N, C-alpha and C positions, 0 to 999 in steps of 0.2 A: 535366520530365515523367518519368513512370515508363518504364522499359524495356518494350518490347513484350511481353516474357515475363511481365510483371506483369498483362497484360490477361487477361480470362477466355477460356478456350479453348472450342473447339467441344464440344458435349455428347458427341460420340462419340470424343473424343481427350483425352489429357492432355498437358500441356506439360512439358518438362524443367525442371529447377530452374535458377534464375539463378545464374551464378557471381559470387562476390564476391571482392574483392582479397585478403582474408586467407585463412588456411589452413583454410577451412571444408570439411568433407568433404561433397561434393554427391552426390546420387543422382538417377537418372532413372527416373521411374515408367513402367512399360510396361503397366500394367493400366488398362483402360477402366473408367469408372464402373460399379458394379454395377447391372444392370438388373432386379434382384430386385423383384418387385411386392409390397411389404409392405402388407398390408391391416390398418389399425389398427381394433380393435374399440372404437368410441366409446361403446359401452354398458357397457364394463367397469366393475366396481365393486370396491372393496377388500373383502376378506373380513372378517367379524367376528373377534373374538379367537380363537374356537374354530376357525372355518373356515380361518383363515389361519395357524394355529399351525405348520404344516409348511413355510411359504413359505421360511424362511431355510435349510432343509436341502435344498431342491430344487436340482438341477443345471439349468443353462440359464437361470437368472435373471440379469438385469443388475443389479449393485449400483451405485448412485450415492451417493458419499460426499463431501459437502462438508467439507473440512478447514479452510476459511476463507472469507471473503467474505460471510458471513451475519451479520446483526445489527450490522454495522459497515461503515464504508467502508474498503476496502483489504484486504490480506492474502488476495487471491483465489487459491484453489487447490481443485480438485475432482478426485477420483479416480473412474474408471469401471472396474469390475471385471466381467469375464465369465469364468466358470470359473477358469482359472489365469493369466489375463492382465489386467494393469492398465495403463490409459493415464491419465496425469495431464494436466489442462489448467491451465496457468498456475502461477505460483509467486511471489507478490508479498509486499511488505511493507505495514505500516500505520504511520501516524504515531503516536508515543507520546501517550497522553492526559496531561492536565495533572497528574494525581496520580502519574504514572510519573517520579519525580524522577531526573534524571541519565540516563535511558534514551535511546538514540539511535534504535533501530529496534525494531519488533515484527515477528517472523517467525512463520510457522505451525509448529505441532507436527506433525512428520511421523513420529511413532512408528509408526503403522500401516504406512506405506510402508517403514520400516526393517525391521519384522518380516516384511514380504512382499517384500523387495527382489528376490528371484528372479522374482517375477511382473511387476515393473514393466518395461514395454517401452519407455517413453520419456515425456518431458515435452513436451507440445505447447503452443506459445505463441500467444495471439491477437493480441498487439501489444506494443509496447516501453515501456509506461508502468511506473513503479516499482512500482505496486500489483499488477503482473502478472509482473514479471521480477526485482524487487529482491532477493528471497530466494534466488535461484538459487545464488550463491556459497556460502551457508551450507548449503543443503540438499544440494547436489552433493557436499559433503564427506562426507555421511552416506550418500547413495545416488547413486553416480556412474553415471547412465544417460544415454542419448542425448537430446539436445534438438532440437526441430524448430520452425522459424519462418520468416517471410518475411525478405527481405534486410535491411531496416532493423532489424527486431527482433533478428536474429542479430548484426548489427553492434553494436548497443547492449549486447547480452549480452557480446560479446567484450571491450568496455571493462571491464566488471565482472570478468570472468575474468582479464584481464590484471593488474588491480590486486591480485587475490588470488593471483597466480602459479598459475593453474589453466588457462591457455589451452591448454597442450599435453596436458592430461589429460582434457579433456571432448570427447566426440564431438558435433559440431554439424552439422546438416543444414539447408541453405537450401531452402525450398519456395516455389513460386509459387502465388498464388491460382488456384483451379480445379484444382489437382493433388490426386491421391489417393495415399496411401501405405499400405502394409500393415504393421501391427504385430501379428504373430501372426495370429489369426483376425479381428482387428478392422481394418477399413479406415477410415482417417481422411482426410476430405476437407476442404480449405481453401476457404472461400467468401468472396469479396471483400465487405467492408463499408466503411462510412465512419465515421471517428472523428476525433479531434483530432490524430492522428498517422498518417502514411502507413503502408501495409503492414498495416492492421488486417484481421483475418479472423474469420469465425465458423467453428466446427468442427462437421462432421457425422461422427458415429461410426457406421459401418454394422456392425451385429452380426448374428449368425445369427437373432436373434429380433426385429430391427427397427432402425430408424434413430433415433438421438438427436442433437438439434441443440443446441449451446451457442452462444449469440449472441456471446459476448464483449462488450466495450463497443462500442456502435454508435449511430449515428443515420442517418437517411435524408437525405443531402445531395445535392440535384439539381445543384449546381454546386461540386463539391469542388475544393480547391486542386491536388491531385495525382491523376492517374488518372481512373478512371470512377466513377460512382455505384455504390451497393450492388447486388449481383447479385440483385435481387428475383425475376428469372425462375427462378434455380436454387432459391430457397426455394419458389417455387410448384410447381416440378416435384417436389421432394421431398414437399411437402404433398399433391400429387395421388396419389403412390405410397403415401403413408401414413407418418406420423412417430409413433414410439412415445412419445417424450418430448421436451419443449422446455424448456431452461433459458435464461432470458432476463434481461438487464440491467434492473434495477428502479430505478436511481438517480433518474430523473426521473418515476417513475410517478405522482407527485402533481401534476405540472404538465400543464395542459391545452394543447391545440393542437399545433403543430409546432416543432421546434428550428430556429432561424435558421441559414442557411448560414454557413460559416466565412468566405466572401467578404465578408459584411457588415461584419466587423471590419476588413477592409482599407480599406474606404471611411471608417470612423471614424478610422483612423490617418492617412489622407491629410488629412482635415479638421483633425485636431489639429496635424499637421505644418505645414499651411498657415497656421495661426493662431499659430505659434511661431517667427516669423522671427528673433527675437533671443535665443532661449532655448536652453540645453542641454537635450536630451531624454533621459530615462532610461525604459526600459520593463522592468518586472519581470513575468516569466511563468514557467510551467513549462518546465524545460529540454527536456523530451521533446516539447513541443508544436511539432513541426517546421513544421507548416503556419502557425502563428502567427509563428514566426521568419521564415519566408519573406515574410510580408506586412509585417513591420516593416522588413526589408531592402529590399523593393520600394519602400516609402514613403521610406526614407532615400535610395535611389538617385534617385528622382524629384525630391527636394528637395536633391540634391547634398550629402548629408551622409556623413561617414565613420562606420563602425560599429566599436565596440569591444565585446568580450564579456567579462563578469566572472562568476566562479564556476566552480569546477572541473567540475561536472557540465555546465554550459552549454558550456564550452569543448570537452569531450569529445563532446557531442552535435553541436555545429556541425561539428567536424572529421569525425566519422563520417558524418553526413548529407551533407556536401559530397562526401566521397570516393565515396559510393555514388550520388550524383546526385539525392538527394531535396531538396537545398538548393542553389539556384542563386545564387551570389554573384559579381557582376561583378568583374573585376580592379580592384585598387587601391581597393576599397570597404572591406575589412576591415583594421583596423589593430591593432597591439599595444596593450595597456593603457598601457604606458609611453610611448606616443606621443601621448596625448590632450592633453598640455600644448602641443603644437606647433600645435594648431588652435583657432580661436576657437569660442566656445560654439555659435554658430549653424551650425557645420559638423559637429556631433557628435551621434551617437546612441549611448547605452550600453545594451546589453542585459544584464540581470542576473538572477540567481536571487534568491529571497527573497519571492516573491509571497504565500507562506503565513505570513510572519512568523517563519520558522525562526530561532532565536537566532543560529546560526553562519553563516547565509547572508549573501551580500554586502550586500544591501539593509539588513538589520538592523544590520550593522556600520557601514554608512554613516550610518544614522539615529542611532547612538549615538557617532559620531565615532571609531569603532574600526577603520576600514578604512585600511590603510597607503597606498593610492594615490589614493583618491577621497574628497573632502570634498563634502558637500552645500552648495551656495551659495544665497543668496537669489535667487529668480528661476528656479531650475531647475524644469523641468516633468517630473514623475514620473508615469508611467502604470502602474497596477496592472492587468494584463491577465489576471485570473483571478477566480474566485469562491472565497471561503474554504471550505475543506473543513470539514464539521461538526466543531466542537470547536476550530477555529483562529480563530474570529471575534474573540476578545479580543486575541490576539497581533497579528492583522492591524490591528485598530483602534489598538492601541498604537503600531505602526509608523507608521501614517498620522498620528497626533497628533505623534509625534516629528519627522516630516518637515515638517509644518506649522510646528512651533516653529522650525525652521531657516530658515524663509522660503521653502520650496519650494511650488510649486503642484502639488497632487496630484489626479489624475483617476482615479477608481475605478468609474465607472458607464459602462455602454454600451461598454465596451472588451473584452468577453468574450462568447462564445457557448458554450453547453455542447456537449460531445461525446457526450452521452447522449440517447437518444430520449425525446420527450415522449409524451403519451397517444395522440395520433392515429397516431404512427409505430408505437407498440406494437400498436395495433389492426390496422394493416396487416400486421405480421408474424404476429400470431395468425391473422388471416383467411387468409393465404397458407399457413401451415404446418399449421393445424388438427390439433394434436397430440392423442394419446390421453391423455397425462398432462402436467401443467404444473408446473414448479418455478421459482418466482421466485428470482433470485439477485442478488448484488451490490447491497447496500443495507442500511440499518438496518431494524429490524422494521417500522416504519411504512411504509417503501417496499415491502417484500415484501407486506405486508397489502393495501396499495392496489393493487398489481399483481394480486394474487389476485382482488380484487373486480372489477377491470377484465376479467379473463378470464371471470368469472361473467357479467358484463353481455353478453359476446359469445356466451353460450350454453353455456359449458363447465360440466359438472357439478361441483359443489363436492367430491364424493368423489374426483375425479381430479386435484385440485389439492393439492399438498403444500407446506405452509409448514414448511420444515426448519430446524434449528439446526445449527451446526458440530458434526460428529461423528456425526450421524444416519446410519444405513445404510438407504437406501431400496432395496428389492428390487422389481423390476417384471418382468412378462412381458406377453404379449398379453392375458391374462385377468384379472390382478389386480396390485395394488401395495400395499406395506405397509412401514412403518418397522419393521425387524426387529431393530434393536439400535443400539449406539453404539460408537464407537472414540475413542481419545484425540484431542482436537482443541483443545487450549488454545492459549496463545500463549507463544512463547519471546522473552525480552527480550535485546536486544543492547546492551551497555554498553562502549564502547571496543572492545577486542579480546576481551572476554568474551562468550561466547554461551551463554545459559542458566544462568549462574552467579548471576544476580540473579533471585530469585523473590518470591513474595508476602511472605515473612517479611522479606526485606531491604527491600522497598518499604515495608512497614509501619514498619520502623525508621527509614527515611529520612523518611517522613511525620511520624513522632513527633519526630525531631530538628528537622525544619523548623518544626514548630508550637510546641514547648515547650523545645527546647534540650537540653543535656546537663550533668549534674553528675558529676564523677569524685571519689570518696571514697577517699583513700589512707591506709592504716594499716599500721604496722610492729608485729608481735607477736613476743614472745619464744617461742622454739621449744617449750620444755617447758611453760611456765606459761600461755601465751597472754596474758601481761601486755602492755599497750600500752606500747611503748617510744618511739614517735614518732607524731605525728598525733593525731587525724585531721586531714588536710588536705583541703580541698574546692576543686576547680577547676571553674569555671563556663565553659561555652561555649554561647552562644546563649540563656542563661537570664536572667541579670541581669549588669549591669556591676558587678564586685565593688567597685570604689572608691566607687560610689554606693549600695551596699547592704551596708555593713560590718556594720551591726547585724543584718541578716537572716542573713548568712553566719556571724557569730559565734554566733547562736542555733542555727543549723543544726549547727555543730560541736559545740555542747553537747548537742544531741539525739543526735547520733551517739555522743558519748562516753558518755552515759547508757545507750544501747543496748548498747555494748560492755561496760560495767560489769555490766549485767544478764546478759549472756552469761557473763561470768566467774563471777558469783555463782551461776548455775545450772549451772555446769560444762559449758557448751556449747562443745565444742572443734572440731567439724567446720566447716571453712571455708565449705562451702555453706550451712549453717544460719546461721552468723554473717552472711554476705553477705545472705541473705534477710531477717534481722531488721533489719539496718542499712537495707536498701533500703525495706522496708515502713514502718519507723518514720519515716524521713526523708521518704518520699512523703506520709504522712499529715500531717506537720508543714507541709510546703510547700504542700499543698493548702489547709490551714486558713488559712495566712498570705497566700497569693498567688492561690489558685484556679487554679494552674497545676500541670501534672504532667510535669515534665521526665524524660527518661531518666536513670536513676541507675545508675552503674557503679562498684560497690565493688571496690577492688583491695587485696589483703592481701599484704604482704611479710613473710617470716619471717627472724628473725636467731637 
């Protein structure tokens, strides 16, 4: 259970922060919640282009700048700027798309924050999922500002900072739900919510011109695994006083009804365990889904099974959540991975990463017989306890097929509930908060659009609903709101240790190489006369197998030789021109013969 300090405080007091074991710099808030009565003007309208022309230059407007999290799943980060102060909410990663060959992570472009680093007062975190905290080690190298979050969130962030040797250079502050902190003239309040990880909060930013609420990822769970249900009373109180703007999770805006409670998954696990008396059980889920991990462990304990944990991120989360009291594991339940051979199959549960089909995750390596310690055996029961993130469906399906081929029994239905609100829960939040302006966030465009339509159905004027894209600068006050400009908000690609050194041109080349292969043309020329002394030699990689295409390669060499002769006849001596002529001539020939267009790389050596 959560520490009592995690429970919501009385409305007239604020709680002190909870201490954690690591060297987090804690603060104690001594300010009561602001009792300013903010009256939202629900009849406000955006000005037309002429009438709103001066909006961007007015002082006292609040700027809302999404730098990620719109039009895609993940990479969530939003900046709130009032006068000369900026508060950032979340800083997450996204999974690379299928055409991002070789890319490990996608992080947000924080050029705007780097240019205004003196204004940034801190980064406030809603919860500890990768799409909300994963980019912090990379961003904090560029803008080292304080970060604020609940106990488990800060604990998970510390794991990342430790891996990047940044633990001693980043100021971290642990905050309890219900607490308010002051960041300049902005007061930031943490409001308890429910999600698929403990310690999730919504953020209310109290500004001199009104209150803005950011929901974070949430759902309404009446029977949560840890702590209490979402603090609907506080949302209602803020709504009664008047809320200037509401930014709300849109991930499940297309789904009708209510999200099922996380506890329902626990009952499914118990049923599966009861039916698996003679089988080894493996469960793949998100490492950061601590509530799910707790239910797997509870089922294992009930059926007298030992638990082994596989995957670096899973091991880190289990250790951190256990140390902080968010994960309760009875003594002698957890075993090391190297000990699994000491126990019969019917006494084992293996919790692993790889529920999204990530190629380097533990489950993927097991499915391809590439894991050093675990082999999938016929009769193993494997539970995928997650829903594929949009774009990962093919890789997840491939993993499932590979597991079936090895004789395993794979269960991938009814073993997961979403951590995001369905339509009826969204309606409850809108009805309680009653914002003047609404900005749907966290989702693909269709999710944002559906959420906007939902707000209209609840009576909100369409002119007060803003469907933004990453980089838009929305400026609002009590009387009007308008998109006044744009800031850089692309994506930075992480490939190994390289951050941002792979861009669109490199990705284009990688796609080209993956589709058509490479031909290297090597020629040695005499320095003065440009006469061919050796070659041309043609090396094929990923285009054709040379030994089975000797006629084609010989014809290609002749084409290159003719091109070089033509250059000499026409007194073309510049290497760049010679390379272009060779490249274009060979490309035309190969397209005519094979209808393929490999990358051609001419190399000229001079003697």
